[in-house]
All heavy atoms as a GROMACS GRO file, in nm:
protein
  573
    1MET      N    1  18.573  10.130   6.410
    1MET     CA    2  18.436  10.135   6.454
    1MET      C    3  18.430  10.086   6.598
    1MET      O    4  18.483   9.982   6.632
    1MET     CB    5  18.351  10.045   6.364
    1MET     CG    6  18.208  10.037   6.411
    1MET     SD    7  18.102   9.940   6.302
    1MET     CE    8  18.141   9.778   6.358
    2ARG      N    9  18.366  10.163   6.683
    2ARG     CA   10  18.346  10.124   6.822
    2ARG      C   11  18.200  10.086   6.840
    2ARG      O   12  18.111  10.164   6.813
    2ARG     CB   13  18.383  10.238   6.915
    2ARG     CG   14  18.531  10.273   6.905
    2ARG     CD   15  18.569  10.378   7.002
    2ARG     NE   16  18.497  10.502   6.974
    2ARG     CZ   17  18.499  10.608   7.052
    2ARG    NH1   18  18.571  10.607   7.161
    2ARG    NH2   19  18.432  10.716   7.021
    3ALA      N   20  18.176   9.964   6.881
    3ALA     CA   21  18.039   9.914   6.895
    3ALA      C   22  18.000   9.907   7.042
    3ALA      O   23  18.084   9.907   7.131
    3ALA     CB   24  18.027   9.776   6.832
    4LEU      N   25  17.871   9.899   7.065
    4LEU     CA   26  17.816   9.885   7.198
    4LEU      C   27  17.750   9.749   7.209
    4LEU      O   28  17.696   9.696   7.112
    4LEU     CB   29  17.708   9.991   7.223
    4LEU     CG   30  17.748  10.136   7.205
    4LEU    CD1   31  17.626  10.224   7.218
    4LEU    CD2   32  17.850  10.176   7.310
    5VAL      N   33  17.753   9.693   7.327
    5VAL     CA   34  17.678   9.571   7.356
    5VAL      C   35  17.576   9.609   7.461
    5VAL      O   36  17.611   9.661   7.567
    5VAL     CB   37  17.770   9.459   7.409
    5VAL    CG1   38  17.688   9.337   7.447
    5VAL    CG2   39  17.876   9.424   7.306
    6LEU      N   40  17.449   9.589   7.431
    6LEU     CA   41  17.343   9.628   7.522
    6LEU      C   42  17.266   9.504   7.569
    6LEU      O   43  17.234   9.417   7.490
    6LEU     CB   44  17.245   9.723   7.453
    6LEU     CG   45  17.304   9.852   7.397
    6LEU    CD1   46  17.200   9.926   7.317
    6LEU    CD2   47  17.357   9.940   7.509
    7LEU      N   48  17.237   9.498   7.698
    7LEU     CA   49  17.150   9.396   7.754
    7LEU      C   50  17.027   9.467   7.806
    7LEU      O   51  17.036   9.578   7.858
    7LEU     CB   52  17.220   9.323   7.869
    7LEU     CG   53  17.350   9.253   7.835
    7LEU    CD1   54  17.413   9.195   7.962
    7LEU    CD2   55  17.326   9.143   7.734
    8PHE      N   56  16.912   9.406   7.795
    8PHE     CA   57  16.787   9.471   7.832
    8PHE      C   58  16.719   9.398   7.946
    8PHE      O   59  16.715   9.277   7.950
    8PHE     CB   60  16.691   9.475   7.713
    8PHE     CG   61  16.750   9.542   7.594
    8PHE    CD1   62  16.796   9.468   7.487
    8PHE    CD2   63  16.762   9.678   7.589
    8PHE    CE1   64  16.851   9.528   7.378
    8PHE    CE2   65  16.817   9.741   7.480
    8PHE     CZ   66  16.862   9.666   7.373
    9THR      N   67  16.662   9.476   8.039
    9THR     CA   68  16.587   9.422   8.150
    9THR      C   69  16.460   9.502   8.167
    9THR      O   70  16.464   9.625   8.169
    9THR     CB   71  16.668   9.432   8.282
    9THR    OG1   72  16.791   9.364   8.265
    9THR    CG2   73  16.592   9.372   8.397
   10LEU      N   74  16.347   9.435   8.176
   10LEU     CA   75  16.220   9.501   8.206
   10LEU      C   76  16.192   9.480   8.354
   10LEU      O   77  16.189   9.367   8.402
   10LEU     CB   78  16.107   9.443   8.122
   10LEU     CG   79  16.118   9.461   7.972
   10LEU    CD1   80  16.003   9.387   7.903
   10LEU    CD2   81  16.118   9.606   7.934
   11LEU      N   82  16.170   9.588   8.426
   11LEU     CA   83  16.141   9.580   8.569
   11LEU      C   84  15.997   9.621   8.591
   11LEU      O   85  15.947   9.712   8.528
   11LEU     CB   86  16.234   9.674   8.647
   11LEU     CG   87  16.384   9.649   8.629
   11LEU    CD1   88  16.463   9.753   8.706
   11LEU    CD2   89  16.419   9.510   8.678
   12ALA      N   90  15.929   9.554   8.681
   12ALA     CA   91  15.790   9.586   8.710
   12ALA      C   92  15.763   9.572   8.858
   12ALA      O   93  15.832   9.498   8.928
   12ALA     CB   94  15.696   9.494   8.631
   13ALA      N   95  15.660   9.642   8.903
   13ALA     CA   96  15.616   9.627   9.042
   13ALA      C   97  15.569   9.484   9.062
   13ALA      O   98  15.528   9.418   8.966
   13ALA     CB   99  15.503   9.726   9.070
   14PRO      N  100  15.574   9.433   9.185
   14PRO     CA  101  15.538   9.292   9.210
   14PRO      C  102  15.399   9.254   9.160
   14PRO      O  103  15.376   9.141   9.123
   14PRO     CB  104  15.546   9.279   9.362
   14PRO     CG  105  15.636   9.389   9.406
   14PRO     CD  106  15.618   9.500   9.306
   15PHE      N  107  15.306   9.349   9.156
   15PHE     CA  108  15.170   9.316   9.114
   15PHE      C  109  15.152   9.324   8.962
   15PHE      O  110  15.045   9.296   8.911
   15PHE     CB  111  15.068   9.407   9.184
   15PHE     CG  112  15.095   9.553   9.164
   15PHE    CD1  113  15.044   9.620   9.055
   15PHE    CD2  114  15.174   9.622   9.254
   15PHE    CE1  115  15.070   9.754   9.036
   15PHE    CE2  116  15.199   9.757   9.236
   15PHE     CZ  117  15.148   9.823   9.127
   16LEU      N  118  15.256   9.362   8.890
   16LEU     CA  119  15.250   9.368   8.744
   16LEU      C  120  15.343   9.264   8.685
   16LEU      O  121  15.447   9.235   8.741
   16LEU     CB  122  15.294   9.507   8.694
   16LEU     CG  123  15.209   9.625   8.734
   16LEU    CD1  124  15.275   9.753   8.687
   16LEU    CD2  125  15.070   9.614   8.676
   17ARG      N  126  15.308   9.212   8.573
   17ARG     CA  127  15.399   9.122   8.503
   17ARG      C  128  15.453   9.195   8.382
   17ARG      O  129  15.377   9.246   8.300
   17ARG     CB  130  15.327   8.996   8.458
   17ARG     CG  131  15.306   8.900   8.570
   17ARG     CD  132  15.296   8.762   8.518
   17ARG     NE  133  15.159   8.728   8.484
   17ARG     CZ  134  15.123   8.611   8.440
   17ARG    NH1  135  15.210   8.517   8.422
   17ARG    NH2  136  14.998   8.586   8.411
   18ALA      N  137  15.585   9.200   8.371
   18ALA     CA  138  15.647   9.266   8.256
   18ALA      C  139  15.640   9.172   8.137
   18ALA      O  140  15.712   9.072   8.132
   18ALA     CB  141  15.792   9.303   8.288
   19GLN      N  142  15.551   9.200   8.045
   19GLN     CA  143  15.535   9.118   7.928
   19GLN      C  144  15.568   9.197   7.803
   19GLN      O  145  15.533   9.156   7.693
   19GLN     CB  146  15.393   9.063   7.920
   19GLN     CG  147  15.359   8.974   8.037
   19GLN     CD  148  15.217   8.922   8.029
   19GLN    OE1  149  15.144   8.952   7.936
   19GLN    NE2  150  15.178   8.844   8.126
   20GLY      N  151  15.629   9.308   7.819
   20GLY     CA  152  15.660   9.394   7.705
   20GLY      C  153  15.787   9.352   7.634
   20GLY      O  154  15.859   9.262   7.676
   21MET      N  155  15.812   9.420   7.526
   21MET     CA  156  15.933   9.399   7.446
   21MET      C  157  16.008   9.532   7.442
   21MET      O  158  15.946   9.638   7.434
   21MET     CB  159  15.896   9.359   7.304
   21MET     CG  160  15.816   9.231   7.294
   21MET     SD  161  15.915   9.085   7.284
   21MET     CE  162  16.009   9.113   7.138
   22LEU      N  163  16.138   9.524   7.449
   22LEU     CA  164  16.221   9.644   7.440
   22LEU      C  165  16.301   9.635   7.312
   22LEU      O  166  16.380   9.544   7.293
   22LEU     CB  167  16.313   9.652   7.562
   22LEU     CG  168  16.394   9.780   7.578
   22LEU    CD1  169  16.303   9.902   7.586
   22LEU    CD2  170  16.480   9.772   7.702
   23ALA      N  171  16.278   9.730   7.221
   23ALA     CA  172  16.346   9.732   7.092
   23ALA      C  173  16.449   9.846   7.091
   23ALA      O  174  16.429   9.949   7.153
   23ALA     CB  175  16.245   9.752   6.980
   24VAL      N  176  16.556   9.824   7.019
   24VAL     CA  177  16.662   9.925   7.008
   24VAL      C  178  16.684   9.954   6.859
   24VAL      O  179  16.680   9.866   6.775
   24VAL     CB  180  16.793   9.878   7.076
   24VAL    CG1  181  16.845   9.752   7.014
   24VAL    CG2  182  16.898   9.986   7.075
   25ASN      N  183  16.706  10.082   6.829
   25ASN     CA  184  16.731  10.124   6.692
   25ASN      C  185  16.841  10.230   6.694
   25ASN      O  186  16.828  10.328   6.765
   25ASN     CB  187  16.603  10.181   6.632
   25ASN     CG  188  16.617  10.209   6.484
   25ASN    OD1  189  16.701  10.153   6.416
   25ASN    ND2  190  16.534  10.299   6.437
   26PRO      N  191  16.948  10.214   6.623
   26PRO     CA  192  16.976  10.106   6.528
   26PRO      C  193  17.010   9.976   6.601
   26PRO      O  194  17.045   9.977   6.718
   26PRO     CB  195  17.097  10.157   6.450
   26PRO     CG  196  17.166  10.249   6.543
   26PRO     CD  197  17.058  10.311   6.628
   27GLY      N  198  17.000   9.867   6.530
   27GLY     CA  199  17.025   9.735   6.587
   27GLY      C  200  17.167   9.717   6.636
   27GLY      O  201  17.193   9.639   6.726
   28GLN      N  202  17.260   9.791   6.578
   28GLN     CA  203  17.400   9.790   6.623
   28GLN      C  204  17.438   9.933   6.657
   28GLN      O  205  17.491  10.006   6.574
   28GLN     CB  206  17.492   9.734   6.515
   28GLN     CG  207  17.467   9.588   6.486
   28GLN     CD  208  17.561   9.534   6.382
   28GLN    OE1  209  17.620   9.608   6.304
   28GLN    NE2  210  17.577   9.405   6.380
   29PRO      N  211  17.407   9.976   6.782
   29PRO     CA  212  17.435  10.115   6.822
   29PRO      C  213  17.584  10.149   6.810
   29PRO      O  214  17.670  10.062   6.823
   29PRO     CB  215  17.391  10.118   6.969
   29PRO     CG  216  17.300  10.003   6.984
   29PRO     CD  217  17.348   9.899   6.889
   30ARG      N  218  17.612  10.274   6.787
   30ARG     CA  219  17.749  10.323   6.777
   30ARG      C  220  17.775  10.431   6.880
   30ARG      O  221  17.685  10.503   6.920
   30ARG     CB  222  17.776  10.378   6.638
   30ARG     CG  223  17.765  10.272   6.533
   30ARG     CD  224  17.804  10.325   6.401
   30ARG     NE  225  17.794  10.217   6.304
   30ARG     CZ  226  17.862  10.211   6.195
   30ARG    NH1  227  17.945  10.306   6.164
   30ARG    NH2  228  17.846  10.110   6.113
   31VAL      N  229  17.899  10.441   6.920
   31VAL     CA  230  17.940  10.546   7.013
   31VAL      C  231  17.914  10.682   6.947
   31VAL      O  232  17.940  10.700   6.828
   31VAL     CB  233  18.090  10.530   7.049
   31VAL    CG1  234  18.137  10.648   7.132
   31VAL    CG2  235  18.111  10.399   7.123
   32ASP      N  236  17.863  10.776   7.024
   32ASP     CA  237  17.830  10.911   6.981
   32ASP      C  238  17.718  10.916   6.877
   32ASP      O  239  17.699  11.016   6.810
   32ASP     CB  240  17.953  10.986   6.930
   32ASP     CG  241  18.054  11.011   7.040
   32ASP    OD1  242  18.012  11.025   7.157
   32ASP    OD2  243  18.175  11.014   7.012
   33GLY      N  244  17.643  10.807   6.865
   33GLY     CA  245  17.525  10.805   6.778
   33GLY      C  246  17.401  10.793   6.865
   33GLY      O  247  17.403  10.730   6.969
   34VAL      N  248  17.293  10.853   6.822
   34VAL     CA  249  17.169  10.848   6.899
   34VAL      C  250  17.109  10.708   6.888
   34VAL      O  251  17.096  10.654   6.779
   34VAL     CB  252  17.069  10.954   6.850
   34VAL    CG1  253  16.936  10.941   6.922
   34VAL    CG2  254  17.126  11.094   6.870
   35THR      N  255  17.075  10.651   7.001
   35THR     CA  256  17.012  10.520   7.008
   35THR      C  257  16.870  10.539   7.061
   35THR      O  258  16.849  10.607   7.161
   35THR     CB  259  17.090  10.426   7.101
   35THR    OG1  260  17.226  10.418   7.055
   35THR    CG2  261  17.030  10.287   7.102
   36SER      N  262  16.773  10.480   6.994
   36SER     CA  263  16.633  10.491   7.033
   36SER      C  264  16.588  10.360   7.096
   36SER      O  265  16.617  10.252   7.045
   36SER     CB  266  16.548  10.522   6.909
   36SER     OG  267  16.412  10.522   6.943
   37PHE      N  268  16.516  10.370   7.208
   37PHE     CA  269  16.462  10.255   7.279
   37PHE      C  270  16.310  10.267   7.281
   37PHE      O  271  16.256  10.372   7.315
   37PHE     CB  272  16.515  10.252   7.423
   37PHE     CG  273  16.664  10.237   7.430
   37PHE    CD1  274  16.746  10.348   7.438
   37PHE    CD2  275  16.722  10.112   7.429
   37PHE    CE1  276  16.884  10.335   7.444
   37PHE    CE2  277  16.860  10.097   7.435
   37PHE     CZ  278  16.940  10.208   7.442
   38THR      N  279  16.242  10.158   7.245
   38THR     CA  280  16.096  10.158   7.242
   38THR      C  281  16.044  10.040   7.323
   38THR      O  282  16.078   9.925   7.295
   38THR     CB  283  16.045  10.147   7.097
   38THR    OG1  284  16.099  10.254   7.020
   38THR    CG2  285  15.893  10.153   7.092
   39LEU      N  286  15.961  10.069   7.421
   39LEU     CA  287  15.898   9.968   7.505
   39LEU      C  288  15.759   9.944   7.450
   39LEU      O  289  15.679  10.037   7.440
   39LEU     CB  290  15.891  10.017   7.650
   39LEU     CG  291  15.829   9.925   7.753
   39LEU    CD1  292  15.908   9.795   7.764
   39LEU    CD2  293  15.823   9.995   7.887
   40SER      N  294  15.729   9.822   7.409
   40SER     CA  295  15.597   9.792   7.353
   40SER      C  296  15.536   9.672   7.423
   40SER      O  297  15.605   9.597   7.493
   40SER     CB  298  15.607   9.764   7.202
   40SER     OG  299  15.689   9.652   7.178
   41GLY      N  300  15.407   9.652   7.405
   41GLY     CA  301  15.339   9.540   7.466
   41GLY      C  302  15.278   9.570   7.602
   41GLY      O  303  15.200   9.494   7.654
   42VAL      N  304  15.316   9.682   7.660
   42VAL     CA  305  15.257   9.728   7.786
   42VAL      C  306  15.227   9.876   7.770
   42VAL      O  307  15.286   9.944   7.687
   42VAL     CB  308  15.353   9.708   7.906
   42VAL    CG1  309  15.376   9.562   7.933
   42VAL    CG2  310  15.485   9.778   7.884
   43VAL      N  311  15.134   9.927   7.848
   43VAL     CA  312  15.101  10.069   7.841
   43VAL      C  313  15.132  10.131   7.977
   43VAL      O  314  15.047  10.134   8.065
   43VAL     CB  315  14.952  10.090   7.804
   43VAL    CG1  316  14.919  10.237   7.792
   43VAL    CG2  317  14.919  10.017   7.676
   44PRO      N  318  15.256  10.176   7.997
   44PRO     CA  319  15.293  10.232   8.127
   44PRO      C  320  15.249  10.378   8.142
   44PRO      O  321  15.232  10.448   8.043
   44PRO     CB  322  15.445  10.224   8.124
   44PRO     CG  323  15.478  10.241   7.978
   44PRO     CD  324  15.367  10.172   7.903
   45PHE      N  325  15.228  10.418   8.265
   45PHE     CA  326  15.202  10.559   8.291
   45PHE      C  327  15.331  10.638   8.276
   45PHE      O  328  15.332  10.747   8.224
   45PHE     CB  329  15.146  10.578   8.433
   45PHE     CG  330  15.009  10.520   8.450
   45PHE    CD1  331  14.992  10.401   8.518
   45PHE    CD2  332  14.899  10.582   8.396
   45PHE    CE1  333  14.866  10.346   8.534
   45PHE    CE2  334  14.773  10.529   8.410
   45PHE     CZ  335  14.756  10.410   8.480
   46SER      N  336  15.439  10.579   8.324
   46SER     CA  337  15.570  10.642   8.317
   46SER      C  338  15.676  10.532   8.321
   46SER      O  339  15.654  10.427   8.382
   46SER     CB  340  15.590  10.737   8.436
   46SER     OG  341  15.718  10.795   8.431
   47VAL      N  342  15.786  10.557   8.256
   47VAL     CA  343  15.895  10.460   8.252
   47VAL      C  344  16.020  10.528   8.306
   47VAL      O  345  16.053  10.639   8.267
   47VAL     CB  346  15.922  10.410   8.108
   47VAL    CG1  347  16.039  10.315   8.105
   47VAL    CG2  348  15.798  10.345   8.050
   48ASN      N  349  16.090  10.463   8.398
   48ASN     CA  350  16.220  10.510   8.443
   48ASN      C  351  16.325  10.438   8.360
   48ASN      O  352  16.337  10.316   8.368
   48ASN     CB  353  16.242  10.482   8.592
   48ASN     CG  354  16.160  10.574   8.679
   48ASN    OD1  355  16.140  10.690   8.646
   48ASN    ND2  356  16.111  10.523   8.789
   49TRP      N  357  16.398  10.513   8.281
   49TRP     CA  358  16.500  10.457   8.193
   49TRP      C  359  16.637  10.467   8.259
   49TRP      O  360  16.679  10.575   8.299
   49TRP     CB  361  16.503  10.533   8.061
   49TRP     CG  362  16.382  10.510   7.976
   49TRP    CD1  363  16.271  10.589   7.970
   49TRP    CD2  364  16.360  10.402   7.887
   49TRP    NE1  365  16.180  10.536   7.881
   49TRP    CE2  366  16.234  10.421   7.828
   49TRP    CE3  367  16.435  10.292   7.850
   49TRP    CZ2  368  16.181  10.333   7.734
   49TRP    CZ3  369  16.382  10.203   7.757
   49TRP    CH2  370  16.256  10.224   7.701
   50ASP      N  371  16.705  10.355   8.270
   50ASP     CA  372  16.842  10.350   8.318
   50ASP      C  373  16.924  10.288   8.205
   50ASP      O  374  16.904  10.173   8.168
   50ASP     CB  375  16.852  10.264   8.444
   50ASP     CG  376  16.993  10.253   8.498
   50ASP    OD1  377  17.090  10.293   8.428
   50ASP    OD2  378  17.009  10.204   8.610
   51PHE      N  379  17.014  10.366   8.147
   51PHE     CA  380  17.087  10.323   8.028
   51PHE      C  381  17.216  10.250   8.060
   51PHE      O  382  17.289  10.209   7.970
   51PHE     CB  383  17.113  10.443   7.936
   51PHE     CG  384  16.984  10.504   7.890
   51PHE    CD1  385  16.940  10.624   7.943
   51PHE    CD2  386  16.906  10.441   7.795
   51PHE    CE1  387  16.820  10.680   7.902
   51PHE    CE2  388  16.786  10.495   7.753
   51PHE     CZ  389  16.742  10.616   7.807
   52GLY      N  390  17.247  10.232   8.189
   52GLY     CA  391  17.358  10.147   8.229
   52GLY      C  392  17.497  10.205   8.214
   52GLY      O  393  17.596  10.136   8.233
   53ASP      N  394  17.506  10.333   8.180
   53ASP     CA  395  17.638  10.393   8.160
   53ASP      C  396  17.676  10.495   8.267
   53ASP      O  397  17.771  10.569   8.252
   53ASP     CB  398  17.647  10.457   8.022
   53ASP     CG  399  17.548  10.570   8.003
   53ASP    OD1  400  17.460  10.591   8.089
   53ASP    OD2  401  17.557  10.640   7.899
   54GLY      N  402  17.600  10.496   8.377
   54GLY     CA  403  17.632  10.588   8.486
   54GLY      C  404  17.563  10.722   8.479
   54GLY      O  405  17.572  10.800   8.573
   55THR      N  406  17.494  10.751   8.369
   55THR     CA  407  17.418  10.875   8.363
   55THR      C  408  17.294  10.859   8.450
   55THR      O  409  17.246  10.747   8.469
   55THR     CB  410  17.377  10.910   8.218
   55THR    OG1  411  17.298  10.802   8.166
   55THR    CG2  412  17.497  10.934   8.130
   56PRO      N  413  17.241  10.969   8.503
   56PRO     CA  414  17.123  10.957   8.589
   56PRO      C  415  17.005  10.895   8.513
   56PRO      O  416  16.985  10.924   8.395
   56PRO     CB  417  17.092  11.101   8.628
   56PRO     CG  418  17.218  11.176   8.605
   56PRO     CD  419  17.288  11.106   8.493
   57ALA      N  420  16.929  10.810   8.581
   57ALA     CA  421  16.809  10.753   8.521
   57ALA      C  422  16.713  10.867   8.491
   57ALA      O  423  16.711  10.969   8.560
   57ALA     CB  424  16.745  10.652   8.617
   58GLN      N  425  16.634  10.851   8.387
   58GLN     CA  426  16.540  10.955   8.350
   58GLN      C  427  16.401  10.898   8.331
   58GLN      O  428  16.385  10.786   8.281
   58GLN     CB  429  16.586  11.029   8.225
   58GLN     CG  430  16.620  10.942   8.107
   58GLN     CD  431  16.672  11.021   7.990
   58GLN    OE1  432  16.594  11.079   7.919
   58GLN    NE2  433  16.802  11.025   7.973
   59ALA      N  434  16.303  10.974   8.375
   59ALA     CA  435  16.164  10.935   8.356
   59ALA      C  436  16.120  10.975   8.217
   59ALA      O  437  16.168  11.073   8.160
   59ALA     CB  438  16.076  11.002   8.462
   60GLY      N  439  16.033  10.896   8.161
   60GLY     CA  440  15.982  10.927   8.029
   60GLY      C  441  15.868  10.835   7.994
   60GLY      O  442  15.812  10.766   8.078
   61GLY      N  443  15.837  10.833   7.868
   61GLY     CA  444  15.730  10.748   7.818
   61GLY      C  445  15.787  10.618   7.765
   61GLY      O  446  15.897  10.576   7.801
   62SER      N  447  15.712  10.556   7.675
   62SER     CA  448  15.752  10.426   7.624
   62SER      C  449  15.861  10.435   7.518
   62SER      O  450  15.914  10.333   7.475
   62SER     CB  451  15.631  10.352   7.569
   62SER     OG  452  15.570  10.427   7.466
   63VAL      N  453  15.897  10.556   7.475
   63VAL     CA  454  16.006  10.575   7.379
   63VAL      C  455  16.106  10.672   7.439
   63VAL      O  456  16.069  10.774   7.496
   63VAL     CB  457  15.954  10.630   7.244
   63VAL    CG1  458  16.068  10.657   7.149
   63VAL    CG2  459  15.853  10.536   7.182
   64SER      N  460  16.234  10.639   7.428
   64SER     CA  461  16.340  10.727   7.478
   64SER      C  462  16.462  10.715   7.388
   64SER      O  463  16.479  10.615   7.319
   64SER     CB  464  16.376  10.690   7.622
   64SER     OG  465  16.463  10.786   7.678
   65THR      N  466  16.546  10.816   7.390
   65THR     CA  467  16.671  10.813   7.315
   65THR      C  468  16.787  10.837   7.410
   65THR      O  469  16.771  10.898   7.516
   65THR     CB  470  16.674  10.918   7.202
   65THR    OG1  471  16.659  11.048   7.260
   65THR    CG2  472  16.566  10.892   7.100
   66HIS      N  473  16.904  10.789   7.370
   66HIS     CA  474  17.023  10.807   7.454
   66HIS      C  475  17.146  10.811   7.365
   66HIS      O  476  17.149  10.749   7.258
   66HIS     CB  477  17.035  10.694   7.555
   66HIS     CG  478  17.141  10.716   7.658
   66HIS    ND1  479  17.130  10.814   7.754
   66HIS    CD2  480  17.259  10.655   7.679
   66HIS    CE1  481  17.239  10.811   7.831
   66HIS    NE2  482  17.319  10.715   7.787
   67LEU      N  483  17.248  10.884   7.408
   67LEU     CA  484  17.375  10.895   7.338
   67LEU      C  485  17.483  10.837   7.428
   67LEU      O  486  17.506  10.887   7.538
   67LEU     CB  487  17.405  11.042   7.306
   67LEU     CG  488  17.531  11.065   7.226
   67LEU    CD1  489  17.496  11.064   7.078
   67LEU    CD2  490  17.592  11.199   7.262
   68TYR      N  491  17.547  10.729   7.384
   68TYR     CA  492  17.657  10.669   7.459
   68TYR      C  493  17.787  10.734   7.416
   68TYR      O  494  17.812  10.750   7.297
   68TYR     CB  495  17.663  10.518   7.435
   68TYR     CG  496  17.551  10.443   7.502
   68TYR    CD1  497  17.434  10.414   7.434
   68TYR    CD2  498  17.563  10.403   7.634
   68TYR    CE1  499  17.331  10.347   7.498
   68TYR    CE2  500  17.461  10.336   7.698
   68TYR     CZ  501  17.344  10.308   7.629
   68TYR     OH  502  17.243  10.241   7.692
   69SER      N  503  17.871  10.772   7.514
   69SER     CA  504  17.996  10.841   7.482
   69SER      C  505  18.117  10.748   7.478
   69SER      O  506  18.226  10.792   7.443
   69SER     CB  507  18.020  10.954   7.583
   69SER     OG  508  18.028  10.901   7.714
   70SER      N  509  18.097  10.621   7.516
   70SER     CA  510  18.208  10.526   7.510
   70SER      C  511  18.155  10.387   7.478
   70SER      O  512  18.038  10.357   7.500
   70SER     CB  513  18.284  10.524   7.642
   70SER     OG  514  18.202  10.479   7.747
   71ALA      N  515  18.243  10.303   7.427
   71ALA     CA  516  18.206  10.166   7.397
   71ALA      C  517  18.205  10.085   7.525
   71ALA      O  518  18.272  10.119   7.622
   71ALA     CB  519  18.305  10.105   7.298
   72GLY      N  520  18.128   9.978   7.528
   72GLY     CA  521  18.126   9.894   7.647
   72GLY      C  522  18.004   9.805   7.649
   72GLY      O  523  17.926   9.800   7.554
   73LEU      N  524  17.985   9.739   7.760
   73LEU     CA  525  17.870   9.653   7.784
   73LEU      C  526  17.777   9.728   7.879
   73LEU      O  527  17.818   9.764   7.990
   73LEU     CB  528  17.915   9.520   7.847
   73LEU     CG  529  17.804   9.425   7.892
   73LEU    CD1  530  17.727   9.375   7.772
   73LEU    CD2  531  17.866   9.308   7.967
   74PHE      N  532  17.656   9.756   7.837
   74PHE     CA  533  17.562   9.834   7.916
   74PHE      C  534  17.433   9.757   7.934
   74PHE      O  535  17.378   9.703   7.839
   74PHE     CB  536  17.532   9.968   7.849
   74PHE     CG  537  17.654  10.049   7.822
   74PHE    CD1  538  17.706  10.059   7.695
   74PHE    CD2  539  17.720  10.115   7.925
   74PHE    CE1  540  17.821  10.133   7.668
   74PHE    CE2  541  17.834  10.189   7.900
   74PHE     CZ  542  17.886  10.198   7.773
   75ILE      N  543  17.382   9.753   8.057
   75ILE     CA  544  17.253   9.690   8.085
   75ILE      C  545  17.148   9.801   8.091
   75ILE      O  546  17.156   9.889   8.175
   75ILE     CB  547  17.256   9.612   8.218
   75ILE    CG1  548  17.359   9.500   8.208
   75ILE    CG2  549  17.118   9.557   8.251
   75ILE    CD1  550  17.381   9.425   8.338
   76VAL      N  551  17.055   9.797   7.997
   76VAL     CA  552  16.949   9.897   7.989
   76VAL      C  553  16.828   9.844   8.065
   76VAL      O  554  16.784   9.733   8.042
   76VAL     CB  555  16.913   9.925   7.842
   76VAL    CG1  556  16.799  10.026   7.834
   76VAL    CG2  557  17.035   9.975   7.766
   77ARG      N  558  16.775   9.927   8.155
   77ARG     CA  559  16.658   9.887   8.235
   77ARG      C  560  16.544   9.984   8.210
   77ARG      O  561  16.566  10.105   8.207
   77ARG     CB  562  16.694   9.885   8.383
   77ARG     CG  563  16.792   9.779   8.421
   77ARG     CD  564  16.818   9.780   8.572
   77ARG     NE  565  16.903   9.671   8.610
   77ARG     CZ  566  17.036   9.680   8.623
   77ARG    NH1  567  17.095   9.796   8.600
   77ARG    NH2  568  17.106   9.576   8.659
   78ALA      N  569  16.425   9.927   8.194
   78ALA     CA  570  16.305  10.010   8.178
   78ALA      C  571  16.201   9.963   8.276
   78ALA      O  572  16.182   9.845   8.295
   78ALA     CB  573  16.252   9.995   8.035
   0.00000   0.00000   0.00000
């Protein structure tokens, strides 16, 4: 079994305070398995998701999914 270690960071413009929560499902993501990220507690117009694995950041809403192709330590930013 190859596991992933994810760290989460909420980024906000200086005039906003990031008070949201970032949840990941499943709680123990696996390589080549779909991982779902949900940003709650804030109502953003748009979220730029950076999954920390070198893939281009993508714009989206408060929910996004990602597929990791290798095990490692990834810092997820929303």
